[in-house]
C-alpha positions in Angstrom: 100.7 97.7 112.7 103.6 98.9 110.8 107.1 99.7 113.4 109.2 102.7 113.1 111.7 100.4 111.2 109.3 98.9 109.3 108.2 102.6 108.2 111.8 104.0 107.2 112.6 100.6 105.5 109.0 101.0 103.7 109.6 104.6 102.8 113.8 104.1 101.9 112.1 101.7 99.2 109.8 103.8 97.8 111.8 107.1 97.8 113.4 106.9 94.1 110.8 105.2 92.7 108.2 108.3 94.2 110.7 110.8 93.3 110.9 109.4 89.6 106.6 109.3 89.2 106.7 113.2 90.8 109.8 114.4 88.0 107.7 112.9 85.7 104.0 114.7 86.5 105.8 117.9 87.5 108.9 118.2 85.4 111.2 119.8 88.1 113.2 118.2 90.4 113.2 120.3 93.3 109.0 120.5 93.3 109.5 116.9 92.9 111.7 116.6 95.6 109.1 118.6 97.9 106.3 116.5 97.0 108.0 113.3 98.0 109.0 114.5 100.9 105.8 116.3 102.1 103.9 113.3 100.7 106.1 110.5 103.2 105.7 113.4 106.2 101.9 112.6 105.7 102.1 109.2 105.4 104.4 108.9 108.9 102.1 111.4 110.5 98.4 109.8 109.8 99.1 106.4 109.2 102.4 105.3 110.4 99.6 103.4 112.7 98.5 101.2 109.9 99.6 97.5 109.0 102.8 97.3 106.7 100.7 95.7 103.8 98.0 98.8 103.8 101.3 101.7 103.2 101.8 100.8 99.4 97.9 102.2 98.5 98.3 104.7 101.2 101.3 106.3 99.7 100.7 106.2 96.4 97.1 107.9 96.9 99.2 110.6 99.2 101.8 111.5 96.6 99.1 111.6 93.8 97.0 113.9 95.6 100.5 116.1 96.7 101.2 116.6 92.9 97.4 117.4 92.1 97.8 119.9 95.3 101.1 121.3 93.5 99.1 121.5 90.1 96.4 123.3 92.1 98.7 126.2 94.1 100.7 126.5 90.6 97.6 127.7 88.6 96.6 130.2 91.7 100.4 131.6 91.9 99.9 132.2 88.3 96.7 133.7 87.8 98.2 136.1 90.7 101.2 136.9 89.0 99.4 137.0 85.5 97.0 139.4 87.2 99.1 142.1 89.3 101.9 142.2 86.9 100.9 145.1 85.1 100.5 147.3 88.2 104.4 148.1 88.6 104.0 150.1 85.3 105.1 153.4 85.2 104.0 156.1 82.9 106.2 156.2 79.7 106.1 152.6 79.4 105.4 150.7 75.8 101.5 150.6 75.9 101.8 148.2 73.4 103.6 145.3 75.8 102.5 142.1 76.0 103.5 139.8 78.9 102.8 136.8 76.7 104.7 138.3 73.7 107.7 138.2 76.1 106.8 134.9 77.9 109.4 132.0 77.5 108.5 128.8 78.1 110.5 126.5 79.5 111.9 123.7 77.1 110.0 120.6 77.0 107.4 122.0 78.7 103.8 121.8 78.0 104.1 125.6 77.1 106.9 125.1 74.6 104.8 123.1 72.4 102.6 124.3 69.5 99.4 124.0 70.2 99.3 121.4 67.4 101.4 119.0 69.1 99.6 119.6 72.6 96.0 118.5 70.1 98.1 115.5 68.9 99.4 114.4 72.0 95.9 114.9 74.1 93.6 112.6 71.3 96.6 109.8 71.2 96.7 110.1 75.3 92.5 109.8 74.7 92.7 106.2 72.4 95.1 105.3 74.8 93.0 105.8 77.4 90.0 103.9 75.5 91.5 100.6 74.9 92.9 100.7 78.4 89.4 100.6 79.2 88.8 97.6 77.0 91.3 95.2 78.4 89.6 92.6 81.0 89.6 94.1 84.4 92.2 91.9 85.9 95.0 92.9 82.7 94.1 96.5 82.9 93.9 96.6 86.8 97.8 95.4 86.4 98.9 97.7 84.0 98.1 100.3 85.8 99.3 99.4 88.6 103.2 98.6 86.9 103.4 101.1 84.3 101.0 104.2 85.3 101.8 103.6 89.0 105.3 102.7 88.8 104.6 99.6 91.1 107.1 96.8 91.2 105.9 93.3 90.0 106.1 92.0 94.2 103.8 95.3 95.3 101.4 94.6 92.2 100.7 91.2 92.8 100.3 91.6 96.7 97.6 94.0 95.8 95.9 92.4 93.5 96.1 89.3 95.9 98.0 87.2 93.0 101.2 85.9 92.4 104.4 87.7 91.0 103.3 85.1 87.6 100.4 86.2 87.1 100.6 89.4 87.5 103.9 89.4 84.3 101.2 87.2 82.5 98.5 89.9 82.9 101.4 92.9 82.2 102.4 91.2 79.0 99.1 90.4 77.7 97.6 93.5 78.1 100.8 95.5 76.4 100.4 93.5 73.2 96.6 93.5 73.4 97.5 97.6 74.0 100.2 97.5 71.1 98.6 95.9 68.3 95.2 98.3 69.0 97.3 101.5 68.9 99.2 100.0 65.7 96.0 99.3 64.2 94.5 103.0 64.8 98.3 104.4 63.0 99.5 105.2 66.3 103.4 104.0 66.7 105.1 103.4 70.1 
């Protein structure tokens, strides 16, 4: 069972990486702060009595679920906003008004990309995911924990039940294999 100090130390240690991961996912600092705060509160409330060794994996799962919840809420919010945006129009307003034509996408967001860029990015991600699936299980596990979940070497080693050197070896082999496979398919990293 984690003591209050161990839980506080864990949360202080993971805070910066969790924020970076959330910002990368939602691309809004304020929303990322809320997501990390919600995830930390959920961990403390529901799993504060778990052993310290289980906290990293529990926190990662809670953080990922909180990010998904954010996207679900945004989708619902955007749906309602677009449905009711026309209700405030008065007589005499331009009948040819198109809300989508006046919408200006935020710079760097997926909406600001052209459909060709989005399709190219989606195709590249599919290729990367396919190549990741071809990796040996231990290499794939180490690679995903280190680079997708942003865990450090020690956390990954603990989660995988191996030494830090093994994690580094698995990650190195995985990145080299992926780089070669993607290079062969014309994807430059």
